[in-house]
VOMI-834129 format. One record per residue (C-alpha): x, y, z; residue in one letter. Coordinates in pm, whole numbers, padded with zeros to 5 digits, always signed. Example, Ala and Ser with C-alpha at 12.3 -4.5 7.8 and 13.67 -1.06 7.14 Angstrom:
BEGIN
+01230-00450+00780A+01367-00106+00714S
***
This chain:
BEGIN
-01710+08915-01672M-01483+08618-01731R-01668+08289-01782T-01603+08036-01505T-01663+07663-01469I-01954+07754-01238K-02114+07950-01525D-02090+07642-01749I-02247+07433-01470A-02542+07673-01445N-02578+07677-01823Y-02573+07297-01866T-02708+07169-01536G-02398+06949-01498V-02189+06948-01180S-01875+07160-01147V-01670+06845-01078T-01783+06678-01401T-01713+06991-01604I-01366+07024-01449S-01284+06663-01539L-01396+06715-01900V-01209+07043-01948L-00891+06895-01800N-00918+06585-02021N-00960+06352-01720K-01318+06238-01785A-01252+05867-01841T-01590+05753-01703K-01811+06027-01851I-02021+05962-02161S-01918+06115-02493Q-02257+06285-02518Q-02198+06471-02191T-01842+06561-02292K-01965+06705-02622D-02236+06908-02446M-01988+07056-02200I-01731+07142-02467L-01999+07303-02683K-02123+07509-02390A-01766+07617-02308A-01724+07737-02665Q-02057+07921-02670E-01977+08098-02342L-01624+08183-02463N-01465+07999-02171Y-01090+08027-02132R-00894+07862-01850P-00761+08093-01582N-00389+08044-01635Q-00304+08211-01306L-00519+07962-01117A-00375+07672-01317I-00027+07797-01241G-00099+07800-00870L-00213+07438-00888V+00069+07316-01111K+00324+07549-00951K+00420+07642-01306R+00304+07922-01535T+00471+07794-01854E+00598+08147-01906T+00955+08260-01977I+01096+08607-01919G+01331+08739-02190L+01558+09025-02085I+01717+09196-02386L+01951+09492-02395S+01818+09675-02702D+01522+09545-02900V+01565+09824-03160S+01885+09648-03272N+01788+09399-03545V+02029+09147-03391F+01825+09129-03072F+01497+09140-03263A+01608+08821-03441N+01699+08667-03108L+01355+08752-02971A+01190+08597-03276K+01377+08270-03223G+01274+08267-02857V+00910+08347-02930E+00880+08093-03212D+01019+07811-02997E+00804+07909-02698C+00497+07906-02919R+00591+07566-03061R+00615+07428-02708K+00295+07595-02588G+00478+07836-02359W+00453+08215-02335N+00725+08479-02329V+00739+08817-02156V+00979+09060-02328L+01177+09311-02121C+01389+09574-02298N+01655+09736-02077T+01800+09993-02319N+02142+09864-02212D+02104+09985-01853K+02218+09760-01569H+01970+09904-01321E+01691+09792-01554R+01840+09443-01562D+01790+09429-01186L+01445+09587-01202S+01316+09348-01468Y+01455+09044-01288I+01246+09143-00988Q+00939+09219-01203V+00959+08879-01373L+00993+08707-01036A+00681+08890-00916D+00497+08775-01231K+00582+08414-01145G+00777+08324-01459V+00924+07974-01465D+01262+08090-01595G+01458+08378-01744I+01664+08413-02060L+01914+08681-01974F+02112+08897-02217C+02274+09151-01989M+02313+09521-02068S+02632+09635-02234K+02721+09863-01941D+02756+09554-01721S+03110+09505-01596N+03200+09191-01404K+03075+09332-01074K+02740+09439-01220K+02694+09111-01406A+02751+08914-01086M+02502+09138-00906E+02235+09044-01162S+02320+08673-01150I+02322+08667-00770Q+01979+08834-00764L+01836+08566-00996I+01991+08299-00774G+01849+08460-00460K+01502+08456-00620L+01553+08088-00710K+01461+08133-01077I+01616+07900-01338P+01797+08103-01605F+02009+08081-01916V+02259+08347-02023M+02237+08412-02392I+02489+08582-02625D+02658+08793-02356R+02803+08581-02081F+03034+08575-01782L+03294+08303-01737E+03254+08310-01358E+02879+08250-01377A+02795+07892-01281D+02495+07856-01509C+02370+07740-01847C+02469+07963-02139S+02411+07976-02514V+02690+08163-02687I+02901+08193-03002V+03270+08110-03041N+03362+08477-03069H+03735+08418-03068K+03695+08211-03384Q+03473+08481-03533G+03731+08752-03471G+04000+08526-03609Y+03808+08449-03930E+03735+08816-03996A+04096+08926-03947T+04235+08629-04139K+04017+08721-04437H+04153+09076-04439L+04509+08950-04408L+04453+08717-04703A+04363+09023-04911Q+04701+09176-04833G+04597+09409-04550H+04855+09458-04279R+04735+09772-04102R+04395+09654-03989I+04205+09882-03758G+03929+09745-03538C+03642+09904-03354V+03563+09693-03048T+03253+09664-02836G+03259+09751-02464P+03569+09578-02332M+03392+09483-02010E+03195+09225-02212L+03338+08878-02269E+03216+08863-02630D+03413+09176-02720S+03722+09045-02540K+03698+08717-02730E+03670+08886-03070R+03981+09088-02988L+04162+08766-02895K+04072+08629-03238G+04206+08946-03402Y+04533+08908-03213K+04560+08538-03298K+04533+08606-03672A+04800+08877-03650L+05032+08646-03458E+05002+08376-03724E+05133+08631-03977M+05411+08741-03739N+05254+09085-03713L+05270+09274-03386S+04956+09394-03213Y+04935+09774-03214K+04703+09940-02965E+04673+10256-03175D+04491+10051-03439L+04223+09953-03187V+03940+10195-03110Y+03715+10115-02814K+03360+10128-02942G+03017+10076-02795D+02837+09839-03034Y+02650+10129-03194N+02667+10336-03513R+02789+10646-03330E+03107+10477-03208S+03177+10345-03558G+03130+10694-03697F+03369+10842-03438R+03633+10573-03491A+03696+10657-03856V+03889+10981-03810D+04117+10822-03549H+04187+10510-03757L+04250+10700-04079L+04525+10892-03899K+04685+10553-03831Q+04684+10484-04207K+04474+10169-04185V+04372+10000-04509T+04088+09800-04355A+03859+09815-04053I+03708+09524-03862F+03397+09644-03675A+03292+09420-03387F+02927+09433-03491N+02730+09535-03799D+02574+09843-03636M+02925+09975-03573T+03019+09890-03934A+02726+10102-04057Y+02865+10397-03863G+03208+10341-04020V+03050+10315-04365Y+02851+10639-04321N+03153+10838-04204R+03371+10710-04488L+03100+10803-04737K+03073+11148-04577Q+03447+11193-04624K+03423+11095-04992G+03596+10760-04942L+03479+10448-05123D+03428+10102-04974V+03614+09884-05070P+03815+10089-05324K+03970+10320-05063D+03921+10110-04751L+03793+09761-04682S+03531+09701-04415L+03410+09390-04236I+03138+09357-03973G+03006+09100-03728Y+02650+08962-03684D+02510+08951-04040D+02187+09129-03963I+01933+09185-04240F+02049+09527-04362F+02407+09413-04422S+02308+09233-04739E+02118+09528-04890I+02367+09812-04841L+02489+09988-05156D+02805+09785-05099V+02690+09460-04932P+02886+09406-04613L+03126+09119-04561T+03056+09004-04208T+03068+08721-03956V+02732+08553-03917R+02601+08460-03574Q+02316+08207-03587P+02119+08423-03348I+01771+08292-03436Y+01884+07934-03370D+02051+08047-03048M+01721+08188-02928G+01546+07858-02999K+01819+07655-02828E+01812+07876-02520A+01439+07810-02483V+01494+07433-02515R+01764+07437-02248Q+01559+07646-02009L+01240+07442-02044I+01438+07118-02011E+01579+07239-01681G+01243+07365-01553V+01060+07043-01639E+01337+06826-01492A+01354+07043-01180G+01730+07090-01212I+01968+07378-01278D+02147+07299-01602L+02512+07404-01622K+02574+07332-01989K+02747+07582-02216C+02611+07552-02570I+02855+07709-02817T+02758+07789-03176F+03018+07840-03447E+03022+08164-03648P+03051+08175-04027K+03230+08428-04247L+02995+08571-04512I+03195+08718-04800V+03031+09001-04994R+03161+09317-05163K+03303+09538-04886S+03650+09382-04881V+03909+09413-05158A+04282+09367-05195G+04518+09642-05085V+04560+09914-05348R+04908+09942-05490K+05050+10292-05461K
***
């Protein structure tokens, strides 16, 4: 049975009111000797405060819900670590919900977290969320009156706080680097084009081409799905277009590209250059370390927690958009165009 304040009162012979004042650090007129006795008894009886009861009194549980699309992806695991570390530093708790990139689970977990009485939600929507589905999720959170912050994946129409990356700049930097190495037929494997982050990376790709007076060619763009399978499938199509380099819109996709090229007996970067996006852990330890665009995802997780807690404690809905800048990480997977 869980130890209660009444149990401590029976054990010490001190009133419940006195014990409550001591345990809540409000015992200004109680002797130190009595305080020490109560605290010692609480320790001996393994007393822990009932957080649910405290939450009912304070009208706050100091708990955040984190909805992620795919925790098996190292990118989102790093995000979760940033969130958990910052919550722990602030004395808050986090409840992790993994949707496996399914919109219906977004809706289900939003309702579950509301039922659990979380103080706020960090929301990274599933990749199958088009604009209509995304708004459905956001409207549900609003209907439940839960403060929230969109993280990584976002929607321009959403009137809320968000923590994102300047993906247009990231796409631009990746493509610019390939162009600087002499590549002119640059294939790219996108993410789901319903997502703003994928759209923004493609805008950056187009911007870099325009600066070199190169026309955008749709046959060099393969619609991917932010997973290894789509990267694997993209290779055969892009090789038919005689590309000399491929820009994958995330590192997981780049791994699929790398595996298919290796299967076909093609060498990276000797036969084809490859660049990714995210800079997750494995990118640095591949046989050919991957040149990629780094997202500061751990720091984004921490910042999202700060923004959410700030809004909860102030009792306001923050509308700020916090934008982090990406960074090109140059390794060994990109080389100059081979002369024929």
